[in-house]
Structures are given as C-alpha cells and as structure tokens.
C-alpha positions as CSV (number, residue, x, y, z in Angstrom):
1,M,165.6,154.1,121.3
2,P,167.5,156.5,123.5
3,T,167.8,155.8,127.2
4,D,165.8,158.9,128.2
5,F,162.6,157.6,126.6
6,H,160.2,154.9,127.9
7,V,157.2,153.1,126.5
8,E,153.8,153.8,128.0
9,K,151.3,151.0,127.3
10,R,147.8,152.1,126.4
11,A,144.8,150.2,127.6
12,L,143.0,148.1,125.0
13,H,139.8,149.7,123.8
14,H,136.6,147.7,124.0
15,P,133.3,148.7,122.6
16,A,130.4,149.5,125.0
17,I,128.7,146.5,126.6
18,A,125.7,145.5,124.5
19,N,122.2,145.4,126.1
20,P,121.4,141.8,127.0
21,L,118.0,142.1,125.2
22,S,119.4,143.4,121.9
23,S,120.4,141.2,119.0
24,Q,124.0,142.4,119.1
25,P,126.7,139.8,119.8
26,K,127.2,139.2,123.5
27,I,130.9,139.7,124.5
28,V,132.4,139.4,127.9
29,Y,135.9,140.6,128.4
30,I,138.0,138.6,130.8
31,S,140.8,140.0,132.9
32,S,143.2,137.9,135.0
33,R,141.4,139.1,138.1
34,A,137.9,138.3,136.9
35,P,135.9,136.5,139.6
36,F,135.0,133.0,138.4
37,I,131.5,132.4,139.8
38,S,130.1,135.8,138.9
39,T,131.5,135.5,135.3
40,V,129.9,132.0,135.0
41,K,126.6,133.5,136.2
42,R,126.8,136.4,133.8
43,V,127.4,134.0,130.8
44,E,124.5,131.7,131.9
45,K,122.2,134.7,132.3
46,L,123.1,136.0,128.8
47,L,122.5,132.6,127.3
48,A,119.1,132.3,129.1
49,I,118.1,135.8,127.9
50,G,119.2,135.0,124.4
51,Q,117.2,131.7,124.3
52,K,114.2,133.5,125.7
53,R,114.5,136.2,123.1
54,E,115.0,133.7,120.2
55,L,111.9,131.8,120.9
56,G,109.7,134.8,121.4
57,Q,106.1,134.5,122.4
58,F,103.6,132.1,120.8
59,R,100.0,131.4,121.6
60,I,99.0,127.8,122.0
61,D,95.5,128.5,120.7
62,D,96.9,129.7,117.4
63,K,94.8,129.1,114.3
64,D,97.6,127.4,112.5
65,G,97.5,124.4,114.9
66,E,100.2,122.6,116.9
67,K,102.2,121.4,113.8
68,Q,102.6,124.9,112.5
69,L,103.6,126.1,116.0
70,L,106.2,123.4,116.2
71,R,107.6,124.3,112.8
72,K,107.9,127.9,113.8
73,L,109.6,127.0,117.0
74,S,112.1,124.7,115.2
75,K,112.9,127.5,112.7
76,K,113.6,130.0,115.5
77,A,115.6,127.4,117.5
78,K,118.1,127.0,114.6
79,K,119.4,130.5,115.2
80,R,121.9,130.0,118.0
81,Q,122.6,132.7,120.5
82,E,126.3,132.8,121.4
83,V,128.2,134.4,124.2
84,T,131.9,135.1,123.5
85,L,134.5,135.4,126.2
86,K,137.6,137.4,125.0
87,A,140.9,137.5,126.8
88,T,144.4,138.7,126.1
89,G,147.8,138.2,127.7
90,K,147.8,136.8,131.2
91,A,144.0,136.4,131.1
92,I,144.2,133.7,128.5
93,A,144.7,131.1,131.2
94,K,141.5,132.3,133.0
95,A,139.5,132.2,129.7
96,L,140.6,128.6,129.2
97,E,139.5,127.7,132.7
98,F,136.0,129.0,131.7
99,A,136.1,127.0,128.5
100,I,136.9,123.8,130.5
101,F,134.1,124.6,133.0
102,F,131.5,125.2,130.3
103,Q,132.6,122.2,128.2
104,A,131.8,119.9,131.1
105,K,128.1,121.0,130.9
106,P,126.2,118.7,128.5
107,H,123.8,121.3,127.2
108,L,126.5,123.7,126.2
109,R,128.7,123.9,123.1
110,V,132.2,125.5,123.4
111,S,134.5,126.5,120.6
112,L,137.9,128.2,120.8
113,N,139.5,130.7,118.5
114,T,143.0,132.1,118.8
115,G,144.6,135.1,117.3
116,T,146.5,138.4,117.9
117,V,145.3,141.9,118.6
118,Q,147.2,145.0,117.6
119,T,147.6,147.9,120.1
120,V,149.4,151.2,120.1
121,D,151.9,152.2,122.8
122,D,153.2,155.7,123.3
123,I,156.9,156.5,123.5
124,V,157.4,159.3,126.0
125,K,160.5,161.2,127.0
126,D,161.4,160.9,130.7
127,E,161.1,164.3,132.5
128,E,164.0,163.6,134.8
129,A,166.3,162.5,132.0
130,A,165.3,165.6,130.0
131,M,166.1,167.9,133.0
132,N,169.5,166.1,133.5
133,D,170.3,166.6,129.8
134,F,169.4,170.3,130.2
135,T,171.6,170.7,133.3
136,N,174.5,168.7,131.9
137,G,174.3,170.4,128.5
138,T,174.0,167.1,126.7
139,F,171.1,167.1,124.3
140,Q,170.0,164.2,122.2
141,S,168.0,164.6,119.1
142,D,164.4,163.6,119.4
143,E,163.9,163.5,115.6
144,N,164.5,159.8,115.0
145,V,162.3,158.6,117.9
146,P,158.8,157.7,116.9
147,E,155.8,158.9,119.0
148,A,154.1,155.5,119.1
149,Q,154.8,151.9,118.3
150,M,152.6,148.9,117.5
151,R,152.5,145.9,119.8
152,F,150.8,142.5,119.1
153,L,149.1,140.6,121.9
154,P,147.9,137.0,121.9
155,M,144.2,136.7,122.1
156,V,141.7,133.9,122.8
157,E,138.0,133.9,122.1
158,V,135.8,131.3,123.8
159,A,132.3,131.0,122.1
160,I,129.6,129.4,124.3
161,S,126.2,128.5,123.0
162,L,123.4,126.1,123.7
163,K,123.4,122.8,121.9
164,Q,120.6,122.1,119.4
165,A,117.8,119.9,120.6
166,R,117.3,116.9,118.4
C-alpha cells in the first residue's frame, strides 16, 4: 500500500437490542469500558424476565388438577432462557471476568464459545499527502489500491442460563 493511504477502521455492526419480553435471543455486547455491576444487573434482569415469561401464568384451581399443572410447568421449564455476552478484541478479558463471576453462582450455568468475526475497513487517501503530491508534481497511481480490506477479530461468547431444577 502506498504511503499516502491509511486504513480507517469501521465500527462493528450490531443488530438492534431485542425487547426483554420478546422470545428473541438476549444478547449483551461488552466493551472494554463496560461497567461491571450494571452489566451484571442487566444480565440478571434479563434472566429473571426470561424465566417469568417461560413459566407464564397458571391457575391453581385448574380443572386438570395439581399433577397436570406440575407436568405443564416441567415441560415449560425445559426450555432454557439464555443471555449471551459477546465481546471482541480488548473486551474479551472483560467478558471472561463476567464468565468467572457468573460461574461462581450455583444457580447459573455458564458456557464459553470462541471464534472470529469478519469486518471491513476502508482504505482512504490522505488529503495532505495528495496535496503534497500535487504541489511536487509526483503522482502515484491509485489503480492498484483497493477501497476496502477484510479484517478478522477474535470473539468470545459467554452464554449464561439458569440451571435446571431436579
């Protein structure tokens, strides 16, 4: 790449945050500056809302009786609500801190998944270098320089869910 070009990193695109009451997967994106306690509270709140939504509403005076009610509850409890923390780059250390914190809680199940994420960076010509080339009369061909390049980032997903009652 010629010296009068530089790489501008694009921000990673994340989908919109899902409504906590919806059945969509709950994803929390972690940055290296994410506050620890408020993120913990957010995850716990999402887990509590998910558990409440899973169980739904049952009437005790149901015609089916208590055994049928317990069967319905056990079937619904098998669906596990999961909150996923995602982090890339420098934020991986922070995500692992969250994983260790939640792993210490006996009622939570934590699983890790690692991978890579692809992102696109723009290659832009420096304005000052272009002006210097123009004033000096030295022009470099821009034909062989691509407009963008692919970059791979390390990624960690921390899945947190409630343990099944036995």
